[in-house]
All heavy atoms as an XYZ file, in Angstrom:
634
protein
N     125.824     87.698     98.841
C     125.764     89.125     99.017
C     126.389     89.464    100.359
O     126.019     88.929    101.389
C     124.304     89.528     99.060
C     123.784     90.812     98.519
C     124.559     92.006     98.337
C     122.764     90.561     97.512
N     127.351     90.322    100.357
C     128.013     90.725    101.599
C     128.366     92.205    101.527
O     128.566     92.751    100.453
C     129.275     89.903    101.830
N     128.425     92.815    102.685
C     128.783     94.237    102.756
C     130.260     94.416    102.431
O     131.081     93.520    102.640
C     128.496     94.766    104.152
N     130.591     95.588    101.947
C     131.986     95.953    101.722
C     132.713     95.905    103.064
O     132.173     96.386    104.066
C     132.058     97.377    101.125
O     131.291     97.408     99.928
C     133.481     97.779    100.846
N     133.913     95.328    103.106
C     134.637     95.270    104.381
C     134.705     96.640    105.066
O     134.960     97.660    104.429
C     136.033     94.789    103.955
C     135.771     93.970    102.733
C     134.655     94.700    102.012
N     134.444     96.639    106.360
C     134.496     97.866    107.147
C     133.202     98.648    107.188
O     133.127     99.685    107.829
N     132.158     98.161    106.504
C     130.896     98.911    106.473
C     129.731     98.162    107.104
O     128.623     98.683    107.140
C     130.508     99.282    105.024
O     130.256     98.088    104.283
C     131.593    100.094    104.356
N     129.950     96.965    107.599
C     128.867     96.163    108.171
C     128.705     96.421    109.662
O     129.677     96.357    110.419
C     129.147     94.676    107.958
O     128.258     93.892    108.720
N     127.491     96.681    110.080
C     127.225     96.832    111.511
C     127.483     95.514    112.233
O     127.870     95.507    113.391
C     125.805     97.336    111.739
C     125.636     98.751    111.247
C     124.316     99.367    111.633
O     123.472     98.679    112.225
O     124.152    100.554    111.343
N     127.272     94.401    111.543
C     127.578     93.101    112.141
C     129.078     92.989    112.394
O     129.505     92.537    113.459
C     127.115     91.969    111.225
C     125.641     91.867    111.099
N     124.854     91.272    112.058
C     124.794     92.274    110.129
C     123.582     91.326    111.688
N     123.521     91.937    110.516
N     129.883     93.383    111.424
C     131.326     93.303    111.557
C     131.885     94.196    112.649
O     132.911     93.887    113.256
N     131.215     95.296    112.923
C     131.650     96.214    113.976
C     131.091     95.808    115.339
O     131.343     96.471    116.343
C     131.213     97.647    113.664
C     132.026     98.248    112.578
C     131.638     98.434    111.278
C     133.363     98.727    112.661
N     132.658     98.987    110.561
C     133.733     99.189    111.386
C     134.291     98.813    113.689
C     134.993     99.724    111.113
C     135.549     99.351    113.422
C     135.881     99.792    112.152
N     130.293     94.743    115.374
C     129.710     94.305    116.639
C     128.537     95.154    117.074
O     128.153     95.151    118.241
N     127.932     95.885    116.129
C     126.813     96.773    116.448
C     125.470     96.210    116.012
O     124.448     96.874    116.181
C     127.028     98.138    115.772
C     128.280     98.888    116.220
C     128.458    100.143    115.386
C     128.200     99.232    117.694
N     125.461     94.993    115.456
C     124.209     94.382    115.024
C     124.303     92.870    115.184
O     125.388     92.286    115.053
C     123.897     94.734    113.577
N     123.170     92.264    115.487
C     123.068     90.807    115.577
C     121.796     90.373    114.865
O     120.845     91.142    114.742
C     123.038     90.314    117.040
C     124.348     90.600    117.742
C     121.874     90.917    117.808
N     121.796     89.138    114.391
C     120.600     88.521    113.830
C     120.182     87.408    114.774
O     120.982     86.515    115.079
C     120.871     87.963    112.425
C     121.099     89.051    111.397
O     120.668     90.190    111.635
O     121.692     88.760    110.351
N     118.960     87.484    115.263
C     118.463     86.556    116.273
C     117.435     85.606    115.683
O     116.848     85.870    114.639
C     117.849     87.345    117.431
C     118.773     88.359    118.093
C     118.012     89.175    119.136
C     119.973     87.668    118.726
N     117.202     84.501    116.384
C     116.208     83.516    115.940
C     115.449     82.985    117.155
O     115.379     83.668    118.164
C     116.886     82.388    115.168
S     118.124     81.492    116.116
N     114.876     81.809    117.055
C     114.130     81.159    118.128
C     112.848     81.903    118.474
O     112.513     82.117    119.637
C     115.009     80.978    119.369
C     114.451     79.920    120.325
O     113.713     79.031    119.854
O     114.736     79.992    121.533
N     112.128     82.354    117.431
C     110.843     83.018    117.623
C     110.899     84.523    117.500
O     109.893     85.157    117.222
N     112.074     85.102    117.685
C     112.214     86.552    117.579
C     112.047     86.996    116.132
O     111.632     88.114    115.860
C     113.569     86.996    118.163
C     113.569     86.732    119.670
C     113.850     88.459    117.874
C     114.901     86.887    120.343
N     112.342     86.080    115.198
C     112.275     86.443    113.788
C     110.848     86.507    113.242
O     110.651     86.791    112.062
C     113.123     85.468    112.944
C     112.536     84.100    112.794
C     112.803     83.135    113.941
O     113.206     83.562    115.040
O     112.581     81.932    113.739
N     109.858     86.297    114.083
C     108.450     86.357    113.665
C     107.776     87.585    114.271
O     107.555     87.641    115.482
C     107.701     85.086    114.106
C     108.268     83.831    113.469
O     108.621     83.880    112.274
O     108.368     82.806    114.175
N     107.463     88.574    113.409
C     106.759     89.772    113.892
C     105.488     89.348    114.627
O     104.775     88.467    114.185
C     106.358     90.684    112.735
C     107.507     91.359    112.052
C     107.866     91.004    110.767
C     108.229     92.363    112.689
C     108.926     91.633    110.127
C     109.288     92.988    112.064
C     109.628     92.622    110.780
O     110.673     93.234    110.149
N     105.224     89.981    115.735
C     104.006     89.708    116.488
C     104.116     88.538    117.448
O     103.219     88.331    118.259
N     105.206     87.758    117.383
C     105.350     86.640    118.317
C     105.590     87.192    119.721
O     106.003     88.339    119.900
C     106.519     85.732    117.905
O     107.757     86.373    118.130
N     105.335     86.381    120.713
C     105.569     86.785    122.097
C     107.026     87.188    122.305
O     107.310     88.197    122.963
C     105.209     85.632    123.052
O     103.839     85.290    122.844
C     105.418     86.020    124.502
N     107.938     86.458    121.721
C     109.364     86.761    121.901
C     109.757     88.048    121.185
O     110.539     88.833    121.710
C     110.209     85.590    121.430
C     110.035     84.408    122.359
C     110.792     83.208    121.939
N     110.556     82.155    122.922
C     111.019     80.946    122.816
N     111.767     80.612    121.787
N     110.754     80.057    123.742
N     109.233     88.265    119.991
C     109.536     89.517    119.281
C     108.999     90.705    120.072
O     109.704     91.700    120.259
C     108.946     89.513    117.871
C     109.169     90.828    117.155
C     110.379     91.101    116.540
C     108.171     91.802    117.132
C     110.596     92.318    115.909
C     108.382     93.017    116.511
C     109.600     93.266    115.900
O     109.810     94.482    115.280
N     107.771     90.599    120.540
C     107.179     91.704    121.299
C     107.930     91.943    122.599
O     108.104     93.083    123.023
C     105.689     91.445    121.560
C     104.845     91.468    120.301
C     104.939     92.790    119.538
O     105.059     93.858    120.175
O     104.911     92.753    118.290
N     108.413     90.865    123.238
C     109.215     91.031    124.451
C     110.482     91.813    124.125
O     110.876     92.721    124.862
C     109.561     89.668    125.058
C     110.238     89.796    126.381
C     109.646     89.816    127.608
C     111.651     89.955    126.617
N     110.597     89.977    128.597
C     111.845     90.066    128.006
C     112.759     90.015    125.787
C     113.099     90.217    128.578
C     114.023     90.181    126.355
C     114.180     90.284    127.749
N     111.125     91.457    123.015
C     112.333     92.185    122.607
C     112.015     93.642    122.306
O     112.770     94.530    122.704
C     112.973     91.526    121.381
C     113.691     90.239    121.688
S     115.188     90.478    122.684
C     116.258     91.291    121.492
N     110.927     93.918    121.618
C     110.560     95.305    121.305
C     110.362     96.102    122.588
O     110.691     97.272    122.658
C     109.283     95.356    120.455
C     109.436     94.875    119.050
C     110.141     95.847    118.115
N     109.461     97.118    118.112
C     110.076     98.288    118.329
N     111.352     98.351    118.554
N     109.392     99.410    118.307
N     109.811     95.467    123.617
C     109.555     96.153    124.884
C     110.813     96.312    125.741
O     110.962     97.316    126.444
C     108.505     95.388    125.708
C     107.125     95.448    125.094
O     106.863     96.349    124.265
O     106.301     94.572    125.424
N     111.701     95.331    125.717
C     112.801     95.287    126.663
C     114.191     95.568    126.103
O     115.045     96.084    126.825
C     112.815     93.924    127.372
C     111.595     93.771    128.246
O     111.527     94.338    129.317
N     110.616     93.021    127.769
N     114.435     95.238    124.862
C     115.776     95.430    124.298
C     116.243     96.886    124.360
O     117.422     97.133    124.649
C     115.828     94.897    122.868
N     115.366     97.872    124.116
C     115.831     99.264    124.206
C     116.365     99.651    125.592
O     117.198    100.555    125.698
C     114.587    100.083    123.841
C     113.800     99.175    122.944
C     114.009     97.805    123.558
N     115.920     98.968    126.625
C     116.427     99.242    127.966
C     117.922     98.947    128.072
O     118.612     99.473    128.943
C     115.669     98.421    129.007
C     114.165     98.659    129.093
C     113.523     97.657    130.037
C     113.879    100.083    129.536
N     118.412     98.104    127.158
C     119.815     97.708    127.149
C     120.558     98.218    125.916
O     121.656     97.776    125.611
C     119.910     96.183    127.241
C     119.255     95.680    128.502
C     117.930     95.262    128.500
C     119.949     95.675    129.708
C     117.313     94.837    129.665
C     119.346     95.252    130.882
C     118.023     94.833    130.847
O     117.421     94.416    132.005
N     119.930     99.154    125.188
C     120.583     99.774    124.052
C     120.361     99.106    122.709
O     121.003     99.471    121.727
N     119.463     98.136    122.621
C     119.220     97.401    121.379
C     117.844     97.747    120.811
O     116.915     98.034    121.560
C     119.298     95.901    121.619
C     120.671     95.450    121.948
C     121.235     95.396    123.193
C     121.666     95.024    121.034
N     122.526     94.953    123.105
C     122.818     94.712    121.786
C     121.705     94.869    119.647
C     123.984     94.250    121.189
C     122.877     94.402    119.060
C     123.998     94.102    119.830
N     117.725     97.700    119.494
C     116.430     97.938    118.853
C     116.390     97.272    117.488
O     117.416     97.105    116.837
C     116.164     99.435    118.690
C     114.701     99.761    118.433
O     113.832     98.881    118.628
O     114.424    100.894    118.042
N     115.194     96.892    117.084
C     114.936     96.458    115.712
C     114.666     97.746    114.948
O     113.663     98.402    115.181
C     113.722     95.519    115.692
C     113.354     95.016    114.323
O     112.200     95.123    113.933
N     114.280     94.448    113.590
N     115.604     98.190    114.089
C     115.489     99.522    113.489
C     114.224     99.694    112.665
O     113.676     98.728    112.121
C     116.734     99.633    112.622
C     117.219     98.245    112.414
C     116.747     97.439    113.587
N     113.768    100.920    112.563
C     112.512    101.193    111.855
C     112.573    100.752    110.402
O     111.572    100.313    109.859
C     112.140    102.682    111.937
O     113.229    103.471    111.462
C     111.805    103.085    113.359
N     113.752    100.848    109.757
C     113.840    100.424    108.361
C     113.550     98.940    108.211
O     113.098     98.500    107.157
C     115.211    100.761    107.745
C     116.374    100.042    108.375
C     117.235    100.550    109.295
C     116.802     98.704    108.124
N     118.174     99.600    109.641
C     117.935     98.455    108.935
C     116.342     97.675    107.302
C     118.600     97.230    108.947
C     117.012     96.454    107.314
C     118.133     96.243    108.126
N     113.776     98.140    109.269
C     113.614     96.689    109.205
C     112.210     96.222    109.603
O     111.904     95.040    109.509
C     114.654     96.017    110.100
N     111.379     97.143    110.044
C     110.017     96.792    110.476
C     109.030     96.904    109.316
O     109.317     97.574    108.322
C     109.576     97.727    111.600
C     110.434     97.613    112.827
C     109.914     98.536    113.907
N     111.020     98.936    114.771
C     111.026    100.004    115.520
N     109.982    100.816    115.535
N     112.068    100.287    116.268
N     107.857     96.266    109.463
C     106.838     96.405    108.413
C     106.558     97.881    108.135
O     106.416     98.681    109.055
C     105.613     95.709    109.009
C     106.189     94.708    109.957
C     107.407     95.401    110.542
N     106.554     98.247    106.866
C     106.322     99.632    106.480
C     107.575    100.479    106.484
O     107.532    101.651    106.125
N     108.709     99.893    106.893
C     109.968    100.629    106.921
C     110.545    100.787    105.522
O     110.008    100.278    104.543
N     111.659    101.470    105.437
C     112.249    101.788    104.135
C     113.106    100.663    103.564
O     113.518    100.739    102.410
C     113.115    103.046    104.256
O     114.179    102.813    105.166
N     113.396     99.639    104.342
C     114.246     98.553    103.863
C     113.513     97.227    103.876
O     112.290     97.187    104.062
N     114.256     96.145    103.704
C     113.623     94.825    103.774
C     113.150     94.547    105.198
O     113.742     95.041    106.157
C     114.742     93.872    103.366
C     116.004     94.599    103.696
C     115.700     96.061    103.489
N     112.074     93.793    105.320
C     111.580     93.447    106.654
C     112.508     92.405    107.262
O     112.644     91.304    106.739
C     110.152     92.911    106.571
C     109.155     93.971    106.178
C     107.727     93.465    106.225
O     107.425     92.448    106.836
N     106.842     94.185    105.586
N     113.148     92.767    108.347
C     114.085     91.874    109.028
C     113.822     91.907    110.527
O     114.508     92.599    111.277
C     115.532     92.283    108.730
C     115.921     92.147    107.278
C     117.394     92.432    107.037
O     118.152     92.701    107.999
O     117.786     92.403    105.860
N     112.839     91.152    110.954
C     112.510     91.124    112.385
C     113.647     90.553    113.217
O     113.754     90.839    114.407
C     111.243     90.304    112.610
O     111.436     88.983    112.111
N     114.504     89.780    112.609
C     115.623     89.155    113.312
C     116.817     90.086    113.500
O     117.715     89.795    114.259
C     116.093     87.915    112.541
C     116.514     88.235    111.139
C     117.756     88.672    110.747
C     115.708     88.195    109.982
N     117.767     88.902    109.394
C     116.506     88.605    108.884
C     114.383     87.845    109.729
C     116.031     88.688    107.591
C     113.916     87.916    108.427
C     114.731     88.336    107.376
N     116.833     91.228    112.808
C     117.988     92.133    112.826
C     117.838     93.164    113.945
O     116.905     93.950    113.956
C     118.106     92.847    111.477
C     119.255     93.805    111.409
N     120.522     93.399    111.059
C     119.327     95.134    111.653
C     121.334     94.461    111.084
N     120.632     95.517    111.452
N     118.796     93.171    114.875
C     118.780     94.095    116.012
C     120.093     94.846    116.058
O     121.157     94.273    115.834
C     118.532     93.322    117.310
C     117.151     92.767    117.319
C     116.713     91.671    116.625
C     116.013     93.305    117.963
N     115.364     91.499    116.823
C     114.915     92.491    117.636
C     115.819     94.402    118.793
C     113.636     92.736    118.127
C     114.546     94.640    119.284
C     113.476     93.810    118.945
N     120.023     96.142    116.333
C     121.200     96.998    116.346
C     121.410     97.583    117.741
O     120.456     97.927    118.430
C     121.052     98.139    115.343
C     120.973     97.658    113.922
C     120.830     98.786    112.918
O     120.718     99.962    113.332
O     120.826     98.481    111.722
N     122.684     97.698    118.101
C     123.049     98.353    119.351
C     123.151     99.846    119.069
O     123.862    100.275    118.160
C     124.381     97.822    119.873
C     124.746     98.393    121.213
C     124.006     98.047    122.343
C     125.804     99.268    121.358
C     124.328     98.570    123.590
C     126.129     99.796    122.603
C     125.382     99.442    123.698
O     125.698     99.961    124.925
N     122.425    100.634    119.820
C     122.352    102.074    119.593
C     123.279    102.790    120.555
O     123.038    102.817    121.760
C     120.910    102.551    119.794
C     119.851    101.740    119.048
C     118.462    102.237    119.408
C     120.091    101.813    117.559
N     124.328    103.359    120.036
C     125.296    104.074    120.862
C     124.815    105.503    121.024
O     124.719    106.242    120.054
C     126.683    104.062    120.215
C     127.150    102.626    120.018
C     127.677    104.848    121.055
C     128.395    102.511    119.199
N     124.493    105.896    122.217
C     124.013    107.257    122.446
C     122.666    107.486    121.789
O     121.907    106.558    121.560
N     122.363    108.704    121.464
C     121.081    109.039    120.857
C     121.177    108.960    119.351
O     122.226    109.116    118.770
C     120.670    110.453    121.267
C     120.408    110.566    122.748
C     119.924    111.941    123.134
O     119.142    112.529    122.378
O     120.351    112.421    124.178
N     120.056    108.714    118.699
C     120.003    108.761    117.247
C     119.962    107.419    116.565
O     119.610    107.334    115.412
N     120.304    106.339    117.243
C     120.196    105.034    116.634
C     121.384    104.654    115.777
O     122.260    105.439    115.494
N     121.382    103.390    115.347
C     122.498    102.849    114.595
C     122.386    103.017    113.111
O     123.270    102.601    112.385
N     121.311    103.562    112.597
C     121.136    103.677    111.156
C     120.936    105.126    110.757
O     120.064    105.453    109.969
C     119.934    102.840    110.711
O     120.151    101.489    110.986
N     121.723    106.004    111.311
C     121.489    107.419    111.110
C     122.258    108.089    109.993
O     122.375    109.284    109.950
N     122.797    107.372    109.065
C     123.545    108.028    107.999
C     124.973    107.564    108.035
O     125.227    106.458    108.263
N     125.979    108.210    107.778
C     127.391    107.881    107.843
C     127.729    106.403    107.853
O     126.852    105.563    107.863
N     128.979    106.100    107.873
C     129.393    104.708    107.932
C     129.306    104.216    109.364
O     129.265    105.003    110.307
C     130.842    104.539    107.437
O     131.711    105.178    108.368
C     131.028    105.105    106.046
N     129.303    102.910    109.504
C     129.233    102.334    110.840
C     130.459    102.704    111.669
O     130.360    102.942    112.857
C     129.108    100.822    110.747
C     127.812    100.420    110.072
O     126.784    101.039    110.365
O     127.847     99.495    109.247
N     131.620    102.766    111.027
C     132.836    103.129    111.756
C     132.740    104.560    112.273
O     133.102    104.839    113.409
C     134.057    102.985    110.849
N     132.238    105.472    111.447
C     132.073    106.861    111.886
C     131.108    106.922    113.056
O     131.320    107.636    114.021
C     131.537    107.725    110.738
C     132.539    107.918    109.634
C     131.917    108.549    108.411
O     130.687    108.491    108.240
O     132.666    109.091    107.606
N     130.039    106.149    112.956
C     129.033    106.145    114.007
C     129.613    105.577    115.298
O     129.460    106.142    116.368
C     127.816    105.326    113.552
C     126.696    105.389    114.540
C     125.886    106.512    114.627
C     126.476    104.352    115.420
C     124.864    106.594    115.559
C     125.455    104.420    116.342
C     124.664    105.535    116.411
O     123.665    105.607    117.333
N     130.298    104.425    115.193
C     130.815    103.743    116.373
C     131.857    104.581    117.108
O     131.930    104.551    118.325
C     131.418    102.407    115.972
N     132.643    105.335    116.364
C     133.714    106.073    116.995
C     133.432    107.563    117.088
O     134.313    108.363    117.372
C     135.028    105.812    116.246
C     135.424    104.363    116.378
C     135.220    103.486    115.334
C     135.936    103.881    117.573
C     135.539    102.140    115.471
C     136.257    102.547    117.718
C     136.060    101.687    116.664
O     136.369    100.362    116.807
N     132.162    107.957    116.826
C     131.749    109.336    117.018
C     132.402    110.327    116.077
O     132.591    111.470    116.440
N     132.750    109.896    114.903
C     133.411    110.792    113.941
C     132.432    111.318    112.918
O     131.456    110.773    112.629
C     134.540    110.055    113.226
C     135.574    109.570    114.221
C     136.633    108.705    113.561
O     136.582    108.438    112.371
N     137.591    108.285    114.342
């Protein structure tokens, strides 16, 4: 399963999948990321958290350009380039 070319946040450099303890909700490393990653523009999007609208992906982190987050509608290219 792969995203259509040009539509992946990973392909645009706006998302990463992390491991080494971050992929476990409630772990010390995950909680550290939840507390500190937003200071640098990164977040585990609400859709990826328990109770969110998508699959639970604690390892998935998105770079948020400006306000509104990386999962706000439109394509990733539109979001990345402000269109």
